[in-house]
C-alpha positions in Angstrom: 6.6 -10.0 15.8 7.7 -6.4 15.3 5.2 -5.8 12.5 1.6 -4.9 11.8 -0.1 -6.6 8.8 -3.2 -5.3 7.1 -4.9 -7.1 4.2 -7.9 -6.2 2.1 -9.8 -7.0 -1.0 -10.0 -4.7 -4.0 -9.4 -5.1 -7.7 -8.3 -8.6 -8.5 -4.8 -7.6 -9.7 -1.7 -6.3 -8.1 -1.0 -2.6 -7.8 2.3 -1.1 -9.0 4.5 -1.3 -5.9 6.8 1.3 -7.3 4.0 3.9 -7.5 1.4 2.8 -4.9 2.5 5.2 -2.2 2.4 8.2 -4.5 -0.4 10.7 -4.0 -3.4 10.0 -6.1 -1.9 6.9 -7.7 -4.4 5.4 -10.2 -4.3 1.8 -11.4 -5.1 1.7 -15.1 -7.7 -1.0 -14.4 -9.9 1.1 -12.2 -11.6 4.5 -12.4 -10.8 5.7 -8.9 -7.5 6.7 -7.4 -6.0 5.7 -4.0 -6.2 9.3 -2.7 -3.8 10.5 0.0 -4.0 7.7 2.5 -1.2 5.5 1.4 1.1 8.4 0.7 0.5 9.8 4.2 1.3 6.4 5.7 4.5 6.2 3.7 5.6 9.6 4.9 4.9 8.6 8.5 6.9 5.4 8.1 9.8 7.3 6.4 9.8 10.0 9.2 9.7 7.4 12.0 12.1 4.9 10.6 9.5 2.3 10.0 9.3 0.3 6.8 6.2 -0.5 4.8 5.8 -3.3 2.2 3.1 -4.1 -0.2 2.3 -7.6 -1.7 -0.6 -9.1 -3.6 -1.4 -12.7 -3.0 -4.5 -14.9 -3.3 -6.7 -12.0 -4.3 -5.7 -9.9 -1.3 -3.6 -6.7 -1.0 -1.3 -7.0 1.9 0.4 -4.1 3.6 3.0 -4.8 6.4 4.6 -2.1 8.6 7.7 -3.2 10.4 9.9 -1.8 13.1 
């Protein structure tokens, strides 16, 4: 209730939660960066008073937007 959760696969390791929402964040274990998508979502959440949370569990990356 009052949240939207999105989970996906990716590298089998957690991303750095303190840096994941920065533009072009790159995990040292992969060759590609995350681009602009997560930083745009973070800006939308900040502007609209939503909160976004990242967790890594059971090989899945979980993003939850709450209001």
